[in-house]
N, CA, C and O atoms as a Tripos MOL2 file, in Angstrom:
@<TRIPOS>MOLECULE
protein
  276   275    69     0     0
PROTEIN
NO_CHARGES

@<TRIPOS>ATOM
      1 N        -106.9350   -3.5060   -1.9470 N.3       1 UNK1
      2 CA       -107.1540   -1.6870   -1.5150 C.3       1 UNK1
      3 C        -108.6170   -1.5730   -2.4040 C.2       1 UNK1
      4 O        -108.8480   -2.3490   -3.3320 O.2       1 UNK1
      5 N        -109.6610   -0.3920   -1.9460 N.am      2 UNK2
      6 CA       -110.7280   -0.1870   -2.2370 C.3       2 UNK2
      7 C        -110.4900    1.0630   -3.3390 C.2       2 UNK2
      8 O        -109.4410    1.6560   -3.5930 O.2       2 UNK2
      9 N        -111.7220    1.2380   -3.8570 N.am      3 UNK3
     10 CA       -111.5520    2.7070   -4.7530 C.3       3 UNK3
     11 C        -111.3620    4.1840   -3.8950 C.2       3 UNK3
     12 O        -111.0970    5.3200   -4.2890 O.2       3 UNK3
     13 N        -111.5830    3.7060   -2.7440 N.am      4 UNK4
     14 CA       -111.3710    4.9420   -2.0170 C.3       4 UNK4
     15 C        -110.1380    5.2840   -0.9630 C.2       4 UNK4
     16 O        -109.7330    6.3820   -0.5790 O.2       4 UNK4
     17 N        -109.7060    4.0000   -0.6460 N.am      5 UNK5
     18 CA       -108.1860    4.1500   -0.2300 C.3       5 UNK5
     19 C        -107.3910    4.4590   -1.5210 C.2       5 UNK5
     20 O        -106.6400    5.4340   -1.5340 O.2       5 UNK5
     21 N        -107.5360    3.6080   -2.6870 N.am      6 UNK6
     22 CA       -107.0430    4.3340   -4.1520 C.3       6 UNK6
     23 C        -106.7060    5.7980   -4.0020 C.2       6 UNK6
     24 O        -105.6230    6.3670   -3.8670 O.2       6 UNK6
     25 N        -108.2340    6.3430   -4.0810 N.am      7 UNK7
     26 CA       -108.3080    7.6880   -4.4900 C.3       7 UNK7
     27 C        -107.4980    8.2630   -3.1930 C.2       7 UNK7
     28 O        -106.5620    9.0180   -3.4560 O.2       7 UNK7
     29 N        -107.7430    8.0040   -1.9290 N.am      8 UNK8
     30 CA       -106.7270    8.8440   -0.9600 C.3       8 UNK8
     31 C        -105.4690    8.5730   -1.4220 C.2       8 UNK8
     32 O        -104.9780    9.6760   -1.6660 O.2       8 UNK8
     33 N        -104.4780    7.5050   -1.7400 N.am      9 UNK9
     34 CA       -103.3740    7.4850   -1.7550 C.3       9 UNK9
     35 C        -103.0780    8.0790   -3.0490 C.2       9 UNK9
     36 O        -101.9080    8.3170   -3.3490 O.2       9 UNK9
     37 N        -104.1430    8.3680   -3.9250 N.am     10 UNK10
     38 CA       -103.3420    9.0860   -5.2710 C.3      10 UNK10
     39 C        -103.4570   10.5890   -5.1080 C.2      10 UNK10
     40 O        -103.1030   11.4490   -5.9150 O.2      10 UNK10
     41 N        -104.0820   10.7670   -3.7790 N.am     11 UNK11
     42 CA       -103.9230   12.6720   -3.4890 C.3      11 UNK11
     43 C        -102.8740   12.8810   -2.4070 C.2      11 UNK11
     44 O        -102.7520   13.9430   -1.7960 O.2      11 UNK11
     45 N        -102.0800   11.7340   -2.1950 N.am     12 UNK12
     46 CA       -100.5900   12.0390   -1.9690 C.3      12 UNK12
     47 C         -99.5240   11.8310   -2.5400 C.2      12 UNK12
     48 O         -98.4470   11.9440   -1.9550 O.2      12 UNK12
     49 N         -99.6530   11.4400   -3.9590 N.am     13 UNK13
     50 CA        -98.8790   11.7680   -4.7940 C.3      13 UNK13
     51 C         -98.4370   12.9630   -5.2350 C.2      13 UNK13
     52 O         -99.3650   13.7520   -5.4080 O.2      13 UNK13
     53 N         -97.1390   13.4830   -5.5340 N.am     14 UNK14
     54 CA        -96.9440   14.3900   -5.6160 C.3      14 UNK14
     55 C         -96.4410   15.1220   -6.9630 C.2      14 UNK14
     56 O         -96.0740   16.2680   -7.2210 O.2      14 UNK14
     57 N         -96.6160   13.7630   -7.8040 N.am     15 UNK15
     58 CA        -96.2890   14.2080   -9.1760 C.3      15 UNK15
     59 C         -96.9610   12.8020  -10.0700 C.2      15 UNK15
     60 O         -97.2120   11.6640   -9.6730 O.2      15 UNK15
     61 N         -97.0920   13.3430  -11.2160 N.am     16 UNK16
     62 CA        -97.3460   11.9370  -12.4860 C.3      16 UNK16
     63 C         -96.5640   10.7700  -12.2840 C.2      16 UNK16
     64 O         -97.1180    9.6950  -12.5130 O.2      16 UNK16
     65 N         -95.4570   10.7710  -11.9230 N.am     17 UNK17
     66 CA        -94.4180    9.4750  -11.7030 C.3      17 UNK17
     67 C         -95.3690    8.8270  -10.6080 C.2      17 UNK17
     68 O         -96.2460    7.9670  -10.6900 O.2      17 UNK17
     69 N         -94.7830    9.6810   -9.3940 N.am     18 UNK18
     70 CA        -95.5380    8.6980   -8.4880 C.3      18 UNK18
     71 C         -96.8990    8.0450   -8.6570 C.2      18 UNK18
     72 O         -97.0560    6.8290   -8.5400 O.2      18 UNK18
     73 N         -98.1010    9.0970   -9.0020 N.am     19 UNK19
     74 CA        -99.3170    8.4740   -9.5900 C.3      19 UNK19
     75 C         -99.5650    7.1730  -10.1370 C.2      19 UNK19
     76 O        -100.4900    6.4090   -9.8630 O.2      19 UNK19
     77 N         -98.4360    6.9900  -11.1020 N.am     20 UNK20
     78 CA        -98.5060    5.9770  -12.2700 C.3      20 UNK20
     79 C         -98.1260    4.4810  -11.0790 C.2      20 UNK20
     80 O         -98.6850    3.3860  -11.1360 O.2      20 UNK20
     81 N         -97.1020    4.8720  -10.1450 N.am     21 UNK21
     82 CA        -96.8880    3.5970   -9.2840 C.3      21 UNK21
     83 C         -98.4650    3.3120   -8.5400 C.2      21 UNK21
     84 O         -98.5950    2.1070   -8.3240 O.2      21 UNK21
     85 N         -99.1290    3.7570   -8.3020 N.am     22 UNK22
     86 CA       -100.1760    3.6910   -7.6320 C.3      22 UNK22
     87 C        -101.2340    2.4110   -8.0410 C.2      22 UNK22
     88 O        -101.9950    2.8960   -8.8790 O.2      22 UNK22
     89 N        -101.4730    1.4900   -7.8880 N.am     23 UNK23
     90 CA       -102.5510    0.8140   -8.6600 C.3      23 UNK23
     91 C        -103.3020   -0.5230   -7.7150 C.2      23 UNK23
     92 O        -102.7830   -0.9930   -6.7020 O.2      23 UNK23
     93 N        -104.5570   -0.9630   -8.2810 N.am     24 UNK24
     94 CA       -105.1550   -1.6020   -7.4970 C.3      24 UNK24
     95 C        -104.5790   -3.1350   -7.4370 C.2      24 UNK24
     96 O        -103.7070   -3.3320   -8.2840 O.2      24 UNK24
     97 N        -104.8590   -4.1480   -6.6910 N.am     25 UNK25
     98 CA       -103.9000   -5.1450   -6.6230 C.3      25 UNK25
     99 C        -104.3230   -5.8700   -7.3680 C.2      25 UNK25
    100 O        -103.4680   -6.6020   -7.8660 O.2      25 UNK25
    101 N        -105.7030   -6.0790   -7.8300 N.am     26 UNK26
    102 CA       -105.9690   -7.2490   -8.9060 C.3      26 UNK26
    103 C        -106.0880   -6.7730  -10.0670 C.2      26 UNK26
    104 O        -106.5700   -7.4500  -10.9740 O.2      26 UNK26
    105 N        -105.7500   -5.7590  -10.2100 N.am     27 UNK27
    106 CA       -105.2610   -5.1870  -11.7780 C.3      27 UNK27
    107 C        -104.1540   -6.0550  -12.2590 C.2      27 UNK27
    108 O        -103.8270   -6.2170  -13.4350 O.2      27 UNK27
    109 N        -103.8210   -6.3870  -11.6070 N.am     28 UNK28
    110 CA       -102.2460   -7.3490  -11.8810 C.3      28 UNK28
    111 C        -102.6210   -8.5990  -12.5290 C.2      28 UNK28
    112 O        -101.8610   -9.4190  -13.0440 O.2      28 UNK28
    113 N        -104.2560   -8.6500  -12.4090 N.am     29 UNK29
    114 CA       -105.0640  -10.3220  -12.9820 C.3      29 UNK29
    115 C        -105.8770   -9.6490  -14.1060 C.2      29 UNK29
    116 O        -106.2150   -8.4710  -14.2270 O.2      29 UNK29
    117 N        -106.1530  -10.9850  -15.0930 N.am     30 UNK30
    118 CA       -107.2140  -10.2630  -15.7780 C.3      30 UNK30
    119 C        -108.3650  -10.9890  -15.2880 C.2      30 UNK30
    120 O        -108.5470  -12.0470  -15.8900 O.2      30 UNK30
    121 N        -109.1620  -10.7390  -14.4080 N.am     31 UNK31
    122 CA       -110.1800  -11.1900  -13.9280 C.3      31 UNK31
    123 C        -111.6970  -10.9310  -14.0170 C.2      31 UNK31
    124 O        -112.6230  -11.7170  -13.8120 O.2      31 UNK31
    125 N        -111.7250   -9.2870  -14.4700 N.am     32 UNK32
    126 CA       -112.9030   -8.3660  -14.7670 C.3      32 UNK32
    127 C        -113.0770   -7.6430  -13.3030 C.2      32 UNK32
    128 O        -114.1970   -7.2140  -13.0260 O.2      32 UNK32
    129 N        -112.2010   -7.5200  -12.5280 N.am     33 UNK33
    130 CA       -112.2220   -7.2230  -11.0290 C.3      33 UNK33
    131 C        -111.1720   -6.6900  -10.4490 C.2      33 UNK33
    132 O        -110.2590   -7.4560  -10.1430 O.2      33 UNK33
    133 N        -111.0200   -5.0060  -10.1070 N.am     34 UNK34
    134 CA       -110.0140   -5.0680   -9.7220 C.3      34 UNK34
    135 C        -109.4200   -4.4280   -8.1610 C.2      34 UNK34
    136 O        -108.3060   -4.2350   -7.6740 O.2      34 UNK34
    137 N        -110.8220   -4.2360   -7.7220 N.am     35 UNK35
    138 CA       -110.8350   -3.8390   -6.3750 C.3      35 UNK35
    139 C        -110.8950   -5.8830   -5.4280 C.2      35 UNK35
    140 O        -111.2680   -6.8840   -6.0380 O.2      35 UNK35
    141 N        -110.5820   -5.8790   -4.4550 N.am     36 UNK36
    142 CA       -110.5230   -6.9460   -3.5300 C.3      36 UNK36
    143 C        -111.8170   -6.7350   -3.3170 C.2      36 UNK36
    144 O        -112.3790   -5.6410   -3.3560 O.2      36 UNK36
    145 N        -112.4500   -8.0990   -3.0190 N.am     37 UNK37
    146 CA       -113.9460   -7.7820   -2.5920 C.3      37 UNK37
    147 C        -113.9820   -8.1020   -1.1800 C.2      37 UNK37
    148 O        -113.1430   -8.9330   -0.8340 O.2      37 UNK37
    149 N        -114.7810   -7.6270   -0.2400 N.am     38 UNK38
    150 CA       -115.1640   -7.7630    0.8200 C.3      38 UNK38
    151 C        -115.6510   -9.3590    1.3430 C.2      38 UNK38
    152 O        -116.7460   -9.8690    1.1040 O.2      38 UNK38
    153 N        -114.6550   -9.9080    2.0260 N.am     39 UNK39
    154 CA       -114.4360  -11.5470    1.9640 C.3      39 UNK39
    155 C        -116.2230  -12.3420    2.7680 C.2      39 UNK39
    156 O        -116.6650  -13.4910    2.7440 O.2      39 UNK39
    157 N        -116.7790  -11.0260    3.3850 N.am     40 UNK40
    158 CA       -117.7710  -11.0950    4.4760 C.3      40 UNK40
    159 C        -118.8300  -11.3410    3.5220 C.2      40 UNK40
    160 O        -119.7240  -12.0300    4.0120 O.2      40 UNK40
    161 N        -119.0110  -11.0190    2.3810 N.am     41 UNK41
    162 CA       -120.1890  -10.9980    1.5940 C.3      41 UNK41
    163 C        -119.9110  -12.4010    0.4700 C.2      41 UNK41
    164 O        -120.6590  -12.5400   -0.4980 O.2      41 UNK41
    165 N        -118.9990  -13.1830    0.6800 N.am     42 UNK42
    166 CA       -118.8240  -14.1860   -0.1620 C.3      42 UNK42
    167 C        -118.9320  -15.4570    0.3510 C.2      42 UNK42
    168 O        -118.2150  -16.4570    0.3370 O.2      42 UNK42
    169 N        -120.1680  -15.1270    0.8750 N.am     43 UNK43
    170 CA       -120.5430  -16.6180    1.6550 C.3      43 UNK43
    171 C        -119.4510  -17.5750    2.2100 C.2      43 UNK43
    172 O        -118.3980  -17.2150    2.7360 O.2      43 UNK43
    173 N        -119.8860  -18.9000    2.0010 N.am     44 UNK44
    174 CA       -118.6690  -19.9760    3.0240 C.3      44 UNK44
    175 C        -117.6210  -19.6520    2.8930 C.2      44 UNK44
    176 O        -116.8610  -19.4280    3.8360 O.2      44 UNK44
    177 N        -117.1960  -19.5030    1.1740 N.am     45 UNK45
    178 CA       -115.9460  -19.7150    0.8030 C.3      45 UNK45
    179 C        -115.3570  -18.0330    0.8290 C.2      45 UNK45
    180 O        -114.2480  -17.7040    0.4080 O.2      45 UNK45
    181 N        -116.1600  -17.2910    1.2980 N.am     46 UNK46
    182 CA       -115.7270  -15.6240    0.9900 C.3      46 UNK46
    183 C        -113.9610  -15.5000    1.0790 C.2      46 UNK46
    184 O        -113.2280  -14.8840    0.3050 O.2      46 UNK46
    185 N        -113.5960  -16.2630    2.2290 N.am     47 UNK47
    186 CA       -112.1770  -16.3350    2.5120 C.3      47 UNK47
    187 C        -111.4780  -16.6690    1.5440 C.2      47 UNK47
    188 O        -110.8350  -15.8120    0.9370 O.2      47 UNK47
    189 N        -111.4520  -17.7580    1.2460 N.am     48 UNK48
    190 CA       -110.7830  -18.5030    0.5920 C.3      48 UNK48
    191 C        -110.4530  -18.1360   -0.8200 C.2      48 UNK48
    192 O        -109.3970  -18.1790   -1.4510 O.2      48 UNK48
    193 N        -112.2290  -17.5920   -1.2730 N.am     49 UNK49
    194 CA       -111.6210  -17.0910   -2.6970 C.3      49 UNK49
    195 C        -110.6320  -15.7190   -2.4120 C.2      49 UNK49
    196 O        -109.4670  -15.6990   -2.8100 O.2      49 UNK49
    197 N        -111.2400  -14.5980   -1.6850 N.am     50 UNK50
    198 CA       -110.4700  -13.4240   -1.3600 C.3      50 UNK50
    199 C        -109.2190  -13.6240   -1.1730 C.2      50 UNK50
    200 O        -108.5470  -12.6590   -1.5370 O.2      50 UNK50
    201 N        -108.4760  -14.7000   -0.6480 N.am     51 UNK51
    202 CA       -107.0830  -15.3140   -0.2820 C.3      51 UNK51
    203 C        -106.6620  -16.0690   -1.6710 C.2      51 UNK51
    204 O        -105.5720  -16.0120   -2.2390 O.2      51 UNK51
    205 N        -107.5310  -16.6070   -1.9580 N.am     52 UNK52
    206 CA       -106.8230  -16.8990   -3.5790 C.3      52 UNK52
    207 C        -106.5870  -15.9690   -4.7570 C.2      52 UNK52
    208 O        -105.6740  -16.2410   -5.5370 O.2      52 UNK52
    209 N        -107.3870  -14.8230   -4.9600 N.am     53 UNK53
    210 CA       -107.2510  -13.7660   -5.4860 C.3      53 UNK53
    211 C        -105.7490  -12.9480   -5.3770 C.2      53 UNK53
    212 O        -104.8240  -12.6910   -6.1480 O.2      53 UNK53
    213 N        -106.0990  -12.6860   -3.8750 N.am     54 UNK54
    214 CA       -104.4930  -12.0200   -3.7920 C.3      54 UNK54
    215 C        -103.0380  -12.6500   -3.7670 C.2      54 UNK54
    216 O        -102.0250  -11.9550   -3.8420 O.2      54 UNK54
    217 N        -103.0280  -14.2400   -3.6360 N.am     55 UNK55
    218 CA       -102.2330  -14.6750   -3.8660 C.3      55 UNK55
    219 C        -101.7470  -14.7460   -4.9670 C.2      55 UNK55
    220 O        -100.5260  -14.7000   -5.1210 O.2      55 UNK55
    221 N        -102.7960  -14.9050   -6.2100 N.am     56 UNK56
    222 CA       -102.2390  -15.0230   -7.5310 C.3      56 UNK56
    223 C        -101.7140  -13.1510   -8.0040 C.2      56 UNK56
    224 O        -101.1170  -12.8840   -9.0470 O.2      56 UNK56
    225 N        -102.0310  -12.3440   -7.1890 N.am     57 UNK57
    226 CA       -101.8790  -11.4140   -7.6890 C.3      57 UNK57
    227 C        -100.4160  -11.1110   -7.2740 C.2      57 UNK57
    228 O         -99.5220  -10.7340   -8.0310 O.2      57 UNK57
    229 N        -100.3480  -11.2860   -6.2530 N.am     58 UNK58
    230 CA        -98.9200  -11.2240   -5.6720 C.3      58 UNK58
    231 C         -97.8630  -12.0230   -6.3960 C.2      58 UNK58
    232 O         -96.7350  -11.5630   -6.5750 O.2      58 UNK58
    233 N         -98.2610  -13.3260   -6.8470 N.am     59 UNK59
    234 CA        -97.4090  -13.7750   -7.5750 C.3      59 UNK59
    235 C         -97.3680  -13.1470   -8.5710 C.2      59 UNK59
    236 O         -96.3130  -12.5140   -8.5240 O.2      59 UNK59
    237 N         -98.1690  -12.8100   -9.9620 N.am     60 UNK60
    238 CA        -97.9270  -12.1930  -10.7850 C.3      60 UNK60
    239 C         -97.0640  -10.7370  -10.8210 C.2      60 UNK60
    240 O         -96.4270  -10.2990  -11.7780 O.2      60 UNK60
    241 N         -97.2350  -10.1300   -9.5070 N.am     61 UNK61
    242 CA        -96.3460   -8.9900   -9.0570 C.3      61 UNK61
    243 C         -94.4440   -9.7810   -8.8520 C.2      61 UNK61
    244 O         -93.3880   -9.4260   -9.3750 O.2      61 UNK61
    245 N         -94.6720  -10.6190   -8.1280 N.am     62 UNK62
    246 CA        -93.4120  -10.8860   -7.8040 C.3      62 UNK62
    247 C         -92.9550  -11.1620   -9.3010 C.2      62 UNK62
    248 O         -91.9370  -10.6030   -9.7090 O.2      62 UNK62
    249 N         -93.7050  -12.0400  -10.1610 N.am     63 UNK63
    250 CA        -92.7150  -12.5500  -11.1490 C.3      63 UNK63
    251 C         -92.2920  -11.2290  -12.5020 C.2      63 UNK63
    252 O         -91.4180  -11.4490  -13.3400 O.2      63 UNK63
    253 N         -93.1480   -9.8430  -12.4590 N.am     64 UNK64
    254 CA        -92.8620   -8.8610  -13.0940 C.3      64 UNK64
    255 C         -91.5730   -8.6600  -12.9130 C.2      64 UNK64
    256 O         -90.7270   -8.7180  -13.8050 O.2      64 UNK64
    257 N         -91.3120   -8.3370  -11.3850 N.am     65 UNK65
    258 CA        -90.1750   -7.8760  -10.4590 C.3      65 UNK65
    259 C         -88.8220   -8.5750  -10.6720 C.2      65 UNK65
    260 O         -87.6770   -8.1250  -10.7240 O.2      65 UNK65
    261 N         -89.4330  -10.0980  -10.8000 N.am     66 UNK66
    262 CA        -88.0750  -10.9890  -11.0120 C.3      66 UNK66
    263 C         -87.5140  -10.9810  -12.4050 C.2      66 UNK66
    264 O         -86.3510  -11.3150  -12.6280 O.2      66 UNK66
    265 N         -88.3550  -10.5940  -13.3430 N.am     67 UNK67
    266 CA        -88.0470  -10.8110  -14.7890 C.3      67 UNK67
    267 C         -87.4690   -9.7700  -15.3830 C.2      67 UNK67
    268 O         -86.8160   -9.8310  -16.4250 O.2      67 UNK67
    269 N         -87.8660   -8.0340  -14.2390 N.am     68 UNK68
    270 CA        -87.4760   -6.8010  -14.8650 C.3      68 UNK68
    271 C         -85.9100   -6.4470  -14.3520 C.2      68 UNK68
    272 O         -85.1720   -5.5750  -14.8090 O.2      68 UNK68
    273 N         -85.6230   -7.4370  -13.2110 N.am     69 UNK69
    274 CA        -84.2410   -7.1880  -12.4710 C.3      69 UNK69
    275 C         -83.3020   -8.0280  -13.5880 C.2      69 UNK69
    276 O         -82.0850   -8.1160  -13.4300 O.2      69 UNK69
@<TRIPOS>BOND
     1     1     2 1
     2     2     3 1
     3     3     4 2
     4     3     5 am
     5     5     6 1
     6     6     7 1
     7     7     8 2
     8     7     9 am
     9     9    10 1
    10    10    11 1
    11    11    12 2
    12    11    13 am
    13    13    14 1
    14    14    15 1
    15    15    16 2
    16    15    17 am
    17    17    18 1
    18    18    19 1
    19    19    20 2
    20    19    21 am
    21    21    22 1
    22    22    23 1
    23    23    24 2
    24    23    25 am
    25    25    26 1
    26    26    27 1
    27    27    28 2
    28    27    29 am
    29    29    30 1
    30    30    31 1
    31    31    32 2
    32    31    33 am
    33    33    34 1
    34    34    35 1
    35    35    36 2
    36    35    37 am
    37    37    38 1
    38    38    39 1
    39    39    40 2
    40    39    41 am
    41    41    42 1
    42    42    43 1
    43    43    44 2
    44    43    45 am
    45    45    46 1
    46    46    47 1
    47    47    48 2
    48    47    49 am
    49    49    50 1
    50    50    51 1
    51    51    52 2
    52    51    53 am
    53    53    54 1
    54    54    55 1
    55    55    56 2
    56    55    57 am
    57    57    58 1
    58    58    59 1
    59    59    60 2
    60    59    61 am
    61    61    62 1
    62    62    63 1
    63    63    64 2
    64    63    65 am
    65    65    66 1
    66    66    67 1
    67    67    68 2
    68    67    69 am
    69    69    70 1
    70    70    71 1
    71    71    72 2
    72    71    73 am
    73    73    74 1
    74    74    75 1
    75    75    76 2
    76    75    77 am
    77    77    78 1
    78    78    79 1
    79    79    80 2
    80    79    81 am
    81    81    82 1
    82    82    83 1
    83    83    84 2
    84    83    85 am
    85    85    86 1
    86    86    87 1
    87    87    88 2
    88    87    89 am
    89    89    90 1
    90    90    91 1
    91    91    92 2
    92    91    93 am
    93    93    94 1
    94    94    95 1
    95    95    96 2
    96    95    97 am
    97    97    98 1
    98    98    99 1
    99    99   100 2
   100    99   101 am
   101   101   102 1
   102   102   103 1
   103   103   104 2
   104   103   105 am
   105   105   106 1
   106   106   107 1
   107   107   108 2
   108   107   109 am
   109   109   110 1
   110   110   111 1
   111   111   112 2
   112   111   113 am
   113   113   114 1
   114   114   115 1
   115   115   116 2
   116   115   117 am
   117   117   118 1
   118   118   119 1
   119   119   120 2
   120   119   121 am
   121   121   122 1
   122   122   123 1
   123   123   124 2
   124   123   125 am
   125   125   126 1
   126   126   127 1
   127   127   128 2
   128   127   129 am
   129   129   130 1
   130   130   131 1
   131   131   132 2
   132   131   133 am
   133   133   134 1
   134   134   135 1
   135   135   136 2
   136   135   137 am
   137   137   138 1
   138   138   139 1
   139   139   140 2
   140   139   141 am
   141   141   142 1
   142   142   143 1
   143   143   144 2
   144   143   145 am
   145   145   146 1
   146   146   147 1
   147   147   148 2
   148   147   149 am
   149   149   150 1
   150   150   151 1
   151   151   152 2
   152   151   153 am
   153   153   154 1
   154   154   155 1
   155   155   156 2
   156   155   157 am
   157   157   158 1
   158   158   159 1
   159   159   160 2
   160   159   161 am
   161   161   162 1
   162   162   163 1
   163   163   164 2
   164   163   165 am
   165   165   166 1
   166   166   167 1
   167   167   168 2
   168   167   169 am
   169   169   170 1
   170   170   171 1
   171   171   172 2
   172   171   173 am
   173   173   174 1
   174   174   175 1
   175   175   176 2
   176   175   177 am
   177   177   178 1
   178   178   179 1
   179   179   180 2
   180   179   181 am
   181   181   182 1
   182   182   183 1
   183   183   184 2
   184   183   185 am
   185   185   186 1
   186   186   187 1
   187   187   188 2
   188   187   189 am
   189   189   190 1
   190   190   191 1
   191   191   192 2
   192   191   193 am
   193   193   194 1
   194   194   195 1
   195   195   196 2
   196   195   197 am
   197   197   198 1
   198   198   199 1
   199   199   200 2
   200   199   201 am
   201   201   202 1
   202   202   203 1
   203   203   204 2
   204   203   205 am
   205   205   206 1
   206   206   207 1
   207   207   208 2
   208   207   209 am
   209   209   210 1
   210   210   211 1
   211   211   212 2
   212   211   213 am
   213   213   214 1
   214   214   215 1
   215   215   216 2
   216   215   217 am
   217   217   218 1
   218   218   219 1
   219   219   220 2
   220   219   221 am
   221   221   222 1
   222   222   223 1
   223   223   224 2
   224   223   225 am
   225   225   226 1
   226   226   227 1
   227   227   228 2
   228   227   229 am
   229   229   230 1
   230   230   231 1
   231   231   232 2
   232   231   233 am
   233   233   234 1
   234   234   235 1
   235   235   236 2
   236   235   237 am
   237   237   238 1
   238   238   239 1
   239   239   240 2
   240   239   241 am
   241   241   242 1
   242   242   243 1
   243   243   244 2
   244   243   245 am
   245   245   246 1
   246   246   247 1
   247   247   248 2
   248   247   249 am
   249   249   250 1
   250   250   251 1
   251   251   252 2
   252   251   253 am
   253   253   254 1
   254   254   255 1
   255   255   256 2
   256   255   257 am
   257   257   258 1
   258   258   259 1
   259   259   260 2
   260   259   261 am
   261   261   262 1
   262   262   263 1
   263   263   264 2
   264   263   265 am
   265   265   266 1
   266   266   267 1
   267   267   268 2
   268   267   269 am
   269   269   270 1
   270   270   271 1
   271   271   272 2
   272   271   273 am
   273   273   274 1
   274   274   275 1
   275   275   276 2
@<TRIPOS>SUBSTRUCTURE
     1 UNK1         2 RESIDUE 1 A UNK
     2 UNK2         6 RESIDUE 1 A UNK
     3 UNK3        10 RESIDUE 1 A UNK
     4 UNK4        14 RESIDUE 1 A UNK
     5 UNK5        18 RESIDUE 1 A UNK
     6 UNK6        22 RESIDUE 1 A UNK
     7 UNK7        26 RESIDUE 1 A UNK
     8 UNK8        30 RESIDUE 1 A UNK
     9 UNK9        34 RESIDUE 1 A UNK
    10 UNK10       38 RESIDUE 1 A UNK
    11 UNK11       42 RESIDUE 1 A UNK
    12 UNK12       46 RESIDUE 1 A UNK
    13 UNK13       50 RESIDUE 1 A UNK
    14 UNK14       54 RESIDUE 1 A UNK
    15 UNK15       58 RESIDUE 1 A UNK
    16 UNK16       62 RESIDUE 1 A UNK
    17 UNK17       66 RESIDUE 1 A UNK
    18 UNK18       70 RESIDUE 1 A UNK
    19 UNK19       74 RESIDUE 1 A UNK
    20 UNK20       78 RESIDUE 1 A UNK
    21 UNK21       82 RESIDUE 1 A UNK
    22 UNK22       86 RESIDUE 1 A UNK
    23 UNK23       90 RESIDUE 1 A UNK
    24 UNK24       94 RESIDUE 1 A UNK
    25 UNK25       98 RESIDUE 1 A UNK
    26 UNK26      102 RESIDUE 1 A UNK
    27 UNK27      106 RESIDUE 1 A UNK
    28 UNK28      110 RESIDUE 1 A UNK
    29 UNK29      114 RESIDUE 1 A UNK
    30 UNK30      118 RESIDUE 1 A UNK
    31 UNK31      122 RESIDUE 1 A UNK
    32 UNK32      126 RESIDUE 1 A UNK
    33 UNK33      130 RESIDUE 1 A UNK
    34 UNK34      134 RESIDUE 1 A UNK
    35 UNK35      138 RESIDUE 1 A UNK
    36 UNK36      142 RESIDUE 1 A UNK
    37 UNK37      146 RESIDUE 1 A UNK
    38 UNK38      150 RESIDUE 1 A UNK
    39 UNK39      154 RESIDUE 1 A UNK
    40 UNK40      158 RESIDUE 1 A UNK
    41 UNK41      162 RESIDUE 1 A UNK
    42 UNK42      166 RESIDUE 1 A UNK
    43 UNK43      170 RESIDUE 1 A UNK
    44 UNK44      174 RESIDUE 1 A UNK
    45 UNK45      178 RESIDUE 1 A UNK
    46 UNK46      182 RESIDUE 1 A UNK
    47 UNK47      186 RESIDUE 1 A UNK
    48 UNK48      190 RESIDUE 1 A UNK
    49 UNK49      194 RESIDUE 1 A UNK
    50 UNK50      198 RESIDUE 1 A UNK
    51 UNK51      202 RESIDUE 1 A UNK
    52 UNK52      206 RESIDUE 1 A UNK
    53 UNK53      210 RESIDUE 1 A UNK
    54 UNK54      214 RESIDUE 1 A UNK
    55 UNK55      218 RESIDUE 1 A UNK
    56 UNK56      222 RESIDUE 1 A UNK
    57 UNK57      226 RESIDUE 1 A UNK
    58 UNK58      230 RESIDUE 1 A UNK
    59 UNK59      234 RESIDUE 1 A UNK
    60 UNK60      238 RESIDUE 1 A UNK
    61 UNK61      242 RESIDUE 1 A UNK
    62 UNK62      246 RESIDUE 1 A UNK
    63 UNK63      250 RESIDUE 1 A UNK
    64 UNK64      254 RESIDUE 1 A UNK
    65 UNK65      258 RESIDUE 1 A UNK
    66 UNK66      262 RESIDUE 1 A UNK
    67 UNK67      266 RESIDUE 1 A UNK
    68 UNK68      270 RESIDUE 1 A UNK
    69 UNK69      274 RESIDUE 1 A UNK
């Protein structure tokens, strides 16, 4: 999700509790960026790099869920 989509989703929230649930996917990692970059501008390996970022972020989210239950 990019910042434009993030803002659009925040505008749909009804209260602060809902807004706290909205995050950019890569904010789950400590890699210096929160937005998923457009793979078309990443050169030959752009799609692979973006896939790896998304995969790692999803793993981090799954671990949070697993250990919070």
